[in-house]
N, C-alpha and C positions, 0 to 999 in steps of 0.2 A: 860473328856467334850469332847463334838461332834463339828466341824466346825458349821458355822454355814448353810454351804451349804448342809450338812449334817443332820441337822434337818431341812434344809427345804424338802429334799429329802422324811426324814423318815414321815414326817408330809404331804406330797404332797401322798405317798404310801397309808395311814390310809385313806386321805381324799378319793383315788380313791376307794378304799373297801368300803366307807360307803356306807351302803343298804339305798338308797332312794325308798320309792313305786313309782311303776309305773303307778297308775292309782288313780285318773283321771289324763290325763297325760297333760291337761291344767294347773292342778296347779303344778306337780311336774315336768313337763320340764323343763319351767322355772327357777327353782331353780338349776336344773342339770348343766343347761347353764351358770348362772352366778357364779355359783361355778367352773365350768370347763374353764372358761378365764382367771384364773391365779389372779396376782396380785401379791403384793411383801411378801405377806404371814407372815409380820412382826409379828402382834400381836400372832398367834400361835407358831412361832419361839422364841418369848421372852417367853412363855409361858415352853415349852419344854427346854429351854436354863435355866430359873431361877430357875425349879424344881430342874436340875444338880447341879448348882450354891451352892446350900443346901443341896448337900447330898442325893438326891434322884435320881430315875432312871427316864427319859423322857417317855419310856413307860407308866409309871402309870398316868403319865398327857396327854395323846392324846387325851381322852375324853375332859378333860377342854379346850386344845387347838382346838379342833374342834368346840365345843360350840362357842368359841369366833370368830371362824373366820366364822362360819354361821352366826351368829349376826351380825358383822362387815357388812356381804354382807346384811342380810335383810336391815342394814340402808341405806345401799348405793341405795338400790332397791327402797325403798321409798323417799331418796334425792333426785334421779334423776326423780323421777317424779315431784316432788315439785318444781325442778330446772328447770324442761321441756328439762334436758339435753340429747343431742343427742347420745355423746358417752359413754363408761366406758372402760376403758383398752383398747382403740382402737376399740371395738365393740359396735355393735348398744346395746342399753342399753333395758332394758327387757321390759319396757311398749312401745319402739319404735318397737320391736320385735312383740311384740306380741299386748297387748292395756294395757292401766291404769286400767283397774278393775283385770285384771290379775297381774300385778305390785305389786297392794294392796294385795290382797290373796294370791300369792305365798309367799309373805314378811311377812304374818302375819303367815301362815305355817313355815316359818323360822324362827321365832322366838320361836316358839311352840319344832321345834326339837333341839333348842340351849338348851331349858328347860330340855328337855328328857334327855341329853345324861348326865345331873348331875345324876340321877338316878343310874348311875354306880359307885358310890362313897357310902361309908359307913359314919351311925353316923356323926360324931363331921365334918370330912371332905365334906359330903354333906351340911350339915348346912351352914357352913362357906362359901362355893363355890356358894350356892345360894342365902343368905344373901347380898354377895359383889355384885352378878352378877345383883340382883334386883335393889339394891341403884345406882349402874353405868347406868344399863339400863332406869331408870329413867332421871338419870343427861343429858345422853346424850339426850334426848325427850327433855330434859330443854334448853339445846345447841342448838338443833336445831329450837327450837320457837325461841330464841332470835335472831338467825340469820333471821329468817324470818321478826321478828318486826323490825332488823335494816335497812332492805331494804326500809322502810317506813319513816325512821327517816333522819334528816340531822345534828341531834347534838350527832352520838354516840363517845363515847371519848374512848380512846387508852385502859387503864384500862376495861373498858366495854369489848371492843374486847378481850383481852386477855380473862377474862372470860369465854366467848363464847367460844373460842376456848377451852379452857380448858376444859370446859364440854362438847363439841360435840364431842371430838375427845382425848387429851389429858388422860382422865379419863379410856378410855378402854385402853390405853397402859398399864399404871398402873395397871389395874385389872388384865390385863394379866400376869403380872409378879408376883402379889401377889397371882394368882390362884397356878403361878408354887410354890412359896413358903408355901401355904396350903397345897398342894397335897406332897408336901416336909415335912410337918409339921416342919416348920420354927418357930421361936421363934417371938410370936407378935411384938417384937420390929422391929424385922428383917423384917418382913411382911411389916408394916408400912414403915418400912425405903425404902423396894424396892419399894415398891408402888408410894413413891413422886419421887423416882431417873425414874422411868417409867413415871410419869405425866409430868416432867419436860422434859424429851426425847421428850413427846408427844407432848407439847408446840411447842417444838423446829421442830419438825417434821411437826405440820400442818405450821406453818409460812415458813417453805422450800417448803408447798407444794404450798401456796401462791404466793411465789418468783417463781417458776416455773411455777405455771400457766400464769406468764404474761413473764418470758425470758426462759423459757424453748421451746422444741420442741415437735410436736405432736405425733411425731413418736418414741420417746424416754418416754415421758412423758405419751403417751397412753388417753389422755383427750383433747377436745375442749382447744389449747392455747388463753388464752386473755377469757375465759367462766365469768371469774366473773366480769370482766371489762364490757362485754357484759349486763350482769344480774344488773350491778349497786351495785354490793356486797361492803358493807363496809369492806375493810381488813385492816391489818396494813398496808398496804403500803400508799394505798389510804390515810389513818387517819393522815399519818406521810407527805405526802405530802402537804395537805393542811396545815399542821402543820408547816412546813418548806417555802412553796411557796412562791412568790412575792404575790403583790394584783391582779394581771393580770392574771398571770397561775393560783392561786386560783380560779379565776372568769370562767377562761377558763375550770378547771377540773370541778367546778360545774355545768356548763352548760353542758357537755359530761354526764354528769350524771341525766342530767333531764330527767324525765320520758318521757318528749316529744319534746326531742332533733331528730334532723331528720338527723345525721351523719350516712352514711355506718358503719357496723360494723368494717370494716379492717380500716378505717379512724379515727372511735373512739378508738380501740388500741392503733395506730400507735400514735397519738395524746397525749394518755396516757400513753403510755410508755416512750415517751421524756420526760413528765413532772418529771414521776416518777425519771429517772434516773438524770436530771438536778437539781432537787429539793435537791437530796443527799437523796431520801423516798428508791431507791433501796438499797443503802450502809448500811443505818440504819436497815433495814430489815436482812441484812447477819448479822449486829452487835447484833441485839437482839435473833437472831439463836446461834450465837456462845453463849450470855449469858445464854442461858438457858441452853444451852448444859453444860456449866460450873457450873452450879447452879446443876445439874443431878452430875457431876462427885464429888463434896463437898460433897451432898449427901452418894454416893458410899463409900466414905471412913471410913464412921461411919457404916459400915456393918460387922459384924462377919462373915468374909468369908477371904480365902487366896486371896495374893496379885496377883497372876497368873489368879484368878475369876476376880479378880476388873481390870487386865489391859484387858482381852478379854471383858468386858461390856463395857471400856473404850472405845476401839477399836471400838464396835459395833456401839456407841453412836456418835463416831467421824464419821463413814461412812455414818450414817444418817445423820450428819449435811451438808457434802460434796454430797450428793447423786445429781443426775440428772437426775432420773426418779420416 
């Protein structure tokens, strides 16, 4: 097996050689732009790595990995429109650089390009990949709708939030890993287990993303810090702070997250961060990140793979839990 860095390098090279049509430029240039500005490439790396975990060769999974990455970036283009986000990976979002209509249409084209990549697989592999991908794509949409709905609700519960991020983010991580197992022709039991492993890692990954949105730095994080606070998003940290805070701090939080609040963004972010820390919500967020990571590691033990491969996946999961970008 290769190192994570070598999987990243192999995938980046494959992505660079992927032929995207040139015309009409207004449709395809934004696609090239969003794919070129980088990112962690977490999902395609997991697809390649999982293929080799189950005794396949990563080269056979490059098209599946590319489909996952294109689809992921498609969701980001549309999410940024819905969130009115100015930055993505430290660069202008597609709708800011071009316009909203371009973001919608180019995103649609990306979804189609992702599906086309599965046409490079034969028979049962093609069927299994497309079936899983369609299920996951719909779940991601469901998760996004829950996220939108939560912005207009003041009674969102922590279990509801965890369900939302499972659909919006975590299922795609699980799918990335199961696709690698499918390409490697792993057993159905191992496919299921590696999906659940990835899903739990995905929940931890999103919770860490939420944490970094508050306590990270814009330079390393690549997004506007405090964006979730500005947008009044119901994150785990907010819900936990409301649960743990005393009456005065709870009232302050609710007033800060009121749509009619007049606080400047910087003031709102700083006051909210202070309550997150004082209430213990920030610490509780770090603890639940570790809990989901450990759930993934328990599932890992049930897989029929060698101990050195289990150690590699465990190392990867630990790195995700401790990341700062």
